C-alpha positions as a Markdown table, in Angstrom:
| # | Residue | x | y | z |
|---|---|---|---|---|
| 1 | Met | 35.6 | -10.3 | -24.9 |
| 2 | His | 35.4 | -6.8 | -23.7 |
| 3 | Phe | 32.4 | -4.5 | -23.4 |
| 4 | Ser | 32.7 | -0.7 | -23.0 |
| 5 | Tyr | 29.8 | 1.7 | -22.1 |
| 6 | Gly | 29.6 | 5.4 | -22.8 |
| 7 | Thr | 30.0 | 7.5 | -19.8 |
| 8 | Asn | 26.5 | 9.1 | -20.2 |
| 9 | Met | 24.7 | 5.8 | -20.1 |
| 10 | Lys | 22.1 | 5.6 | -17.6 |
| 11 | Val | 21.0 | 2.5 | -15.7 |
| 12 | Arg | 17.2 | 2.5 | -15.3 |
| 13 | Thr | 15.7 | 1.0 | -12.1 |
| 14 | Ile | 12.1 | -0.1 | -11.9 |
| 15 | Lys | 10.3 | 1.2 | -8.8 |
| 16 | Gln | 7.8 | -0.6 | -7.0 |
| 17 | Pro | 4.2 | 0.0 | -8.1 |
| 18 | Val | 1.9 | 2.7 | -6.6 |
| 19 | Ile | -1.3 | 0.7 | -5.4 |
| 20 | Val | -4.5 | 2.8 | -4.9 |
| 21 | Val | -7.5 | 1.5 | -3.1 |
| 22 | Asp | -10.8 | 3.7 | -3.4 |
| 23 | Gly | -14.2 | 3.2 | -1.9 |
| 24 | Pro | -16.9 | 4.3 | 0.6 |
| 25 | Ala | -16.5 | 4.3 | 4.4 |
| 26 | Gly | -16.7 | 0.7 | 5.8 |
| 27 | Ser | -15.7 | -1.1 | 2.6 |
| 28 | Gly | -12.7 | -2.4 | 4.2 |
| 29 | Lys | -10.2 | 0.0 | 2.6 |
| 30 | Ser | -8.2 | 1.1 | 5.8 |
| 31 | Thr | -7.9 | -2.4 | 7.4 |
| 32 | Val | -6.8 | -4.2 | 4.2 |
| 33 | Cys | -4.3 | -1.7 | 3.4 |
| 34 | Lys | -2.7 | -2.0 | 6.6 |
| 35 | His | -2.6 | -5.7 | 6.4 |
| 36 | Phe | -1.2 | -5.5 | 2.8 |
| 37 | Ala | 1.5 | -3.2 | 3.9 |
| 38 | Glu | 2.4 | -5.5 | 6.8 |
| 39 | Lys | 2.5 | -8.4 | 4.6 |
| 40 | Thr | 4.6 | -6.9 | 1.7 |
| 41 | Gly | 6.7 | -4.1 | 3.3 |
| 42 | Tyr | 4.8 | -1.4 | 1.4 |
| 43 | Ser | 4.1 | 2.1 | 3.0 |
| 44 | Tyr | 0.5 | 2.6 | 3.9 |
| 45 | Leu | -0.8 | 6.2 | 2.9 |
| 46 | Asp | -4.1 | 6.9 | 4.7 |
| 47 | Thr | -5.2 | 10.0 | 2.7 |
| 48 | Gly | -8.5 | 10.2 | 4.5 |
| 49 | Ala | -6.7 | 10.9 | 7.7 |
| 50 | Leu | -5.3 | 14.2 | 5.9 |
| 51 | Tyr | -8.8 | 15.6 | 5.6 |
| 52 | Arg | -9.6 | 14.5 | 9.3 |
| 53 | Thr | -6.5 | 16.2 | 10.3 |
| 54 | Val | -7.6 | 19.6 | 8.6 |
| 55 | Ala | -11.0 | 19.1 | 10.2 |
| 56 | Trp | -9.5 | 18.6 | 13.6 |
| 57 | Leu | -7.1 | 21.8 | 13.3 |
| 58 | Ala | -10.2 | 23.7 | 12.0 |
| 59 | Ala | -12.2 | 22.8 | 15.2 |
| 60 | Ala | -9.2 | 23.6 | 17.4 |
| 61 | Ala | -8.6 | 27.0 | 15.7 |
| 62 | Gly | -12.2 | 27.9 | 15.5 |
| 63 | Val | -12.1 | 27.9 | 11.7 |
| 64 | Pro | -15.6 | 27.7 | 10.0 |
| 65 | Leu | -15.8 | 24.6 | 7.7 |
| 66 | Asp | -16.9 | 27.0 | 4.8 |
| 67 | Asp | -13.9 | 29.4 | 5.2 |
| 68 | Glu | -11.9 | 27.8 | 2.2 |
| 69 | Ala | -8.9 | 30.1 | 2.3 |
| 70 | Arg | -8.2 | 29.7 | 6.0 |
| 71 | Leu | -8.7 | 25.7 | 5.8 |
| 72 | Ala | -6.3 | 25.6 | 2.8 |
| 73 | Glu | -3.7 | 27.6 | 5.1 |
| 74 | Leu | -4.0 | 24.9 | 7.9 |
| 75 | Cys | -2.7 | 22.3 | 5.5 |
| 76 | Ile | 0.7 | 24.1 | 5.4 |
| 77 | Gly | 1.6 | 22.6 | 9.0 |
| 78 | Ile | 0.7 | 19.0 | 7.8 |
| 79 | Glu | 3.5 | 16.6 | 6.9 |
| 80 | Phe | 4.1 | 12.8 | 6.6 |
| 81 | Leu | 6.7 | 10.9 | 8.7 |
| 82 | Ile | 7.6 | 7.5 | 6.9 |
| 83 | Pro | 8.9 | 5.0 | 9.4 |
| 84 | Glu | 12.3 | 3.2 | 8.4 |
| 85 | Ser | 10.4 | -0.2 | 9.0 |
| 86 | Lys | 7.8 | 0.9 | 6.4 |
| 87 | Gly | 4.1 | 0.4 | 7.3 |
| 88 | Lys | 1.7 | 3.2 | 8.2 |
| 89 | Met | 2.8 | 6.7 | 7.5 |
| 90 | Ile | 2.4 | 9.1 | 10.5 |
| 91 | Ile | 0.7 | 12.2 | 10.1 |
| 92 | Leu | 2.0 | 15.2 | 11.9 |
| 93 | Ala | 0.3 | 18.5 | 12.4 |
| 94 | Asp | 2.5 | 21.3 | 13.4 |
| 95 | Gly | 5.0 | 18.5 | 14.4 |
| 96 | Lys | 2.5 | 16.6 | 16.5 |
| 97 | Asn | 1.2 | 13.0 | 16.0 |
| 98 | Val | -2.5 | 13.4 | 15.6 |
| 99 | Glu | -3.5 | 9.7 | 15.0 |
| 100 | Asn | -5.5 | 9.5 | 18.5 |
| 101 | Val | -7.5 | 12.6 | 18.0 |
| 102 | Ile | -8.9 | 12.5 | 14.5 |
| 103 | Arg | -10.9 | 9.4 | 14.4 |
| 104 | Thr | -14.2 | 10.4 | 16.0 |
| 105 | Glu | -17.5 | 10.6 | 14.0 |
| 106 | Asn | -17.8 | 14.4 | 14.2 |
| 107 | Val | -14.3 | 14.7 | 12.6 |
| 108 | Gly | -15.2 | 12.3 | 10.0 |
| 109 | Met | -18.4 | 14.1 | 9.0 |
| 110 | Ser | -16.4 | 17.6 | 9.0 |
| 111 | Ala | -13.7 | 16.0 | 6.9 |
| 112 | Ser | -16.3 | 15.0 | 4.3 |
| 113 | Lys | -17.6 | 18.6 | 4.3 |
| 114 | Ile | -14.2 | 20.1 | 3.7 |
| 115 | Ser | -13.1 | 17.4 | 1.2 |
| 116 | Lys | -15.5 | 19.1 | -1.4 |
| 117 | Leu | -13.6 | 22.4 | -1.2 |
| 118 | Thr | -11.2 | 23.0 | -4.1 |
| 119 | Gly | -8.7 | 25.0 | -2.2 |
| 120 | Val | -8.3 | 22.3 | 0.4 |
| 121 | Arg | -7.9 | 19.4 | -2.2 |
| 122 | Lys | -5.3 | 21.6 | -4.0 |
| 123 | Ala | -3.3 | 22.2 | -0.9 |
| 124 | Leu | -3.2 | 18.5 | 0.2 |
| 125 | Leu | -2.5 | 17.3 | -3.4 |
| 126 | Pro | 1.1 | 17.7 | -3.6 |
| 127 | Ile | 1.6 | 16.4 | 0.0 |
| 128 | Gln | 0.1 | 13.0 | -1.1 |
| 129 | Arg | 2.0 | 12.9 | -4.5 |
| 130 | Glu | 5.3 | 13.6 | -2.7 |
| 131 | Ala | 4.6 | 10.7 | -0.5 |
| 132 | Gly | 4.0 | 8.4 | -3.6 |
| 133 | Lys | 6.8 | 9.7 | -5.8 |
| 134 | Glu | 9.1 | 6.8 | -5.0 |
| 135 | Gly | 6.6 | 4.0 | -5.4 |
| 136 | Gly | 6.2 | 1.2 | -3.0 |
| 137 | Ile | 3.1 | 2.7 | -1.4 |
| 138 | Ile | -0.6 | 1.5 | -1.0 |
| 139 | Ala | -2.8 | 4.6 | -0.8 |
| 140 | Glu | -6.4 | 4.6 | 0.2 |
| 141 | Gly | -9.1 | 7.2 | -0.2 |
| 142 | Arg | -11.9 | 8.3 | -2.5 |
| 143 | Asp | -10.2 | 9.8 | -5.4 |
| 144 | Met | -6.8 | 8.1 | -5.4 |
| 145 | Gly | -7.1 | 6.5 | -8.8 |
| 146 | Thr | -9.0 | 9.3 | -10.5 |
| 147 | Val | -7.3 | 12.4 | -9.2 |
| 148 | Val | -4.3 | 11.8 | -6.9 |
| 149 | Phe | -2.6 | 9.0 | -8.7 |
| 150 | Pro | -4.2 | 8.7 | -12.1 |
| 151 | Asp | -1.1 | 6.9 | -13.4 |
| 152 | Ala | -0.9 | 4.4 | -10.5 |
| 153 | Glu | -0.1 | 0.9 | -11.8 |
| 154 | Ile | -2.6 | -0.9 | -9.7 |
| 155 | Lys | -6.1 | 0.6 | -9.0 |
| 156 | Ile | -8.6 | -1.1 | -6.9 |
| 157 | Tyr | -12.2 | 0.0 | -5.7 |
| 158 | Leu | -13.7 | -1.6 | -2.7 |
| 159 | Asp | -17.5 | -1.4 | -2.0 |
| 160 | Ala | -20.1 | -3.5 | 0.1 |
| 161 | Asp | -23.7 | -3.3 | 1.2 |
| 162 | Pro | -24.5 | -0.1 | 3.2 |
| 163 | Gly | -25.8 | -2.1 | 6.2 |
| 164 | Val | -22.7 | -4.3 | 6.2 |
| 165 | Arg | -20.5 | -1.2 | 6.0 |
| 166 | Ala | -22.2 | 0.6 | 8.7 |
| 167 | Gly | -22.0 | -2.6 | 11.0 |
| 168 | Arg | -18.2 | -2.7 | 10.6 |
| 169 | Arg | -18.1 | 1.0 | 11.4 |
| 170 | Trp | -20.1 | 0.4 | 14.4 |
| 171 | Leu | -18.0 | -2.4 | 15.6 |
| 172 | Glu | -14.7 | -0.1 | 14.9 |
| 173 | Leu | -16.2 | 2.7 | 17.2 |
| 174 | Arg | -17.2 | 0.3 | 20.0 |
| 175 | Gly | -13.7 | -1.2 | 19.9 |
| 176 | Arg | -12.5 | 2.3 | 20.7 |
| 177 | Gly | -14.6 | 2.6 | 23.7 |
| 178 | Glu | -17.3 | 4.7 | 22.1 |
| 179 | Lys | -21.1 | 3.6 | 22.5 |
| 180 | Pro | -22.8 | 4.6 | 19.3 |
| 181 | Glu | -26.3 | 3.5 | 18.1 |
| 182 | Tyr | -26.1 | 1.3 | 14.9 |
| 183 | Asn | -28.9 | 3.4 | 13.4 |
| 184 | Asp | -27.0 | 6.7 | 14.0 |
| 185 | Val | -23.9 | 5.1 | 12.4 |
| 186 | Phe | -26.0 | 4.0 | 9.4 |
| 187 | Glu | -27.6 | 7.4 | 8.9 |
| 188 | Asp | -24.4 | 9.1 | 9.1 |
| 189 | Met | -22.7 | 6.6 | 6.5 |
| 190 | Val | -25.6 | 7.1 | 4.2 |
| 191 | Arg | -25.3 | 10.8 | 4.4 |
| 192 | Arg | -21.5 | 10.9 | 4.1 |
| 193 | Asp | -22.0 | 8.6 | 0.9 |
| 194 | Ala | -24.4 | 11.1 | -0.5 |
| 195 | Gln | -21.8 | 14.0 | 0.1 |
| 196 | Asp | -18.9 | 12.1 | -1.2 |
| 197 | Arg | -20.6 | 10.8 | -4.4 |
| 198 | Ser | -22.4 | 14.1 | -5.3 |
| 199 | Arg | -19.7 | 16.6 | -4.7 |
| 200 | Asp | -18.5 | 18.7 | -7.8 |
| 201 | Val | -14.8 | 18.3 | -6.9 |
| 202 | Ala | -13.3 | 14.7 | -7.2 |
| 203 | Pro | -16.5 | 12.7 | -6.4 |
| 204 | Leu | -16.3 | 9.2 | -5.0 |
| 205 | Lys | -16.2 | 6.8 | -8.0 |
| 206 | Pro | -14.2 | 4.0 | -9.4 |
| 207 | Ser | -11.7 | 4.9 | -12.1 |
| 208 | Asp | -12.3 | 3.3 | -15.6 |
| 209 | Asp | -9.4 | 1.0 | -15.1 |
| 210 | Ala | -10.1 | -0.1 | -11.4 |
| 211 | Phe | -10.5 | -3.6 | -10.4 |
| 212 | Ile | -13.8 | -3.6 | -8.5 |
| 213 | Ile | -14.2 | -5.8 | -5.3 |
| 214 | Asp | -17.5 | -6.3 | -3.5 |
| 215 | Thr | -16.4 | -7.0 | 0.0 |
| 216 | Thr | -19.8 | -7.6 | 1.4 |
| 217 | Asn | -19.5 | -11.3 | 2.2 |
| 218 | Met | -15.6 | -11.2 | 2.7 |
| 219 | Asp | -13.5 | -11.2 | 5.8 |
| 220 | Ile | -10.2 | -9.3 | 6.0 |
| 221 | Glu | -8.1 | -12.4 | 5.0 |
| 222 | Ala | -10.2 | -12.7 | 1.9 |
| 223 | Met | -9.8 | -9.1 | 1.1 |
| 224 | Val | -6.1 | -9.2 | 1.6 |
| 225 | Glu | -5.9 | -12.3 | -0.5 |
| 226 | Ala | -7.7 | -10.8 | -3.4 |
| 227 | Ile | -5.5 | -7.7 | -3.4 |
| 228 | Val | -2.4 | -9.7 | -3.0 |
| 229 | Lys | -3.4 | -11.8 | -6.1 |
| 230 | Ile | -4.3 | -8.7 | -8.2 |
| 231 | Tyr | -0.7 | -7.2 | -7.0 |
| 232 | His | 1.2 | -10.2 | -8.1 |
| 233 | Asn | -0.6 | -10.5 | -11.5 |
| 234 | Arg | -0.1 | -6.9 | -12.2 |
| 235 | Ser | 3.4 | -6.8 | -11.1 |
| 236 | Ser | 4.2 | -9.7 | -13.5 |
| 237 | Glu | 2.5 | -7.9 | -16.3 |
| 238 | Ile | 4.5 | -4.6 | -15.5 |
| 239 | Arg | 7.8 | -6.3 | -15.5 |
| 240 | Glu | 7.1 | -8.1 | -18.8 |
| 241 | Ser | 5.9 | -4.8 | -20.4 |
| 242 | Pro | 8.4 | -3.7 | -23.2 |
| 243 | Tyr | 7.3 | 0.0 | -22.5 |
| 244 | Arg | 8.5 | 0.1 | -18.8 |
């Protein structure tokens, strides 16, 4: 028996899902996404680092945090480098890896302020979507499921008690050699939560179709296991869907 196919026939390939993980600082987003990427071979997109990069560039150039036009211009020099081995994407600013200079508390607070600016968010949006267009990424942030990747196949929202989140952040900073006071870290976190949740543009909130996970009493292994379970279950549903 012989089968012939038309020359215009297209073979459809199914890309790997885009996974988004939203939530406030200290909820476990960054750590769990890194571990998930290592476990599955996905690329890890740290979108919060984008806003930190803009904040760092602004400080270096003396650009005020309320100068929306100039801050948006700084985004032009930001790009992603995706390692062949997958894993975490590397953020470059004017061709330089800025990972080691954008993780301070001051940069984080500045990043939260500029993330409220429409011009900055619009400038960074195509950069993020370009990174995810082929699928196979896990992206963490605060508006991944609601704004950046509203059609993502898997949406997750992590949250935890503020005191627990502050404790995680405090340990993280001490691990980098800094010596913050826990109360200062807690107050900064509460203030940043308020900024992120009350901003007019893309406020921090779970999307309607997100899986919500309370990580207060979970260690990293349990968080990763929960996300891997959701990933496998949703991937099976996606493969079986007649509309995909």
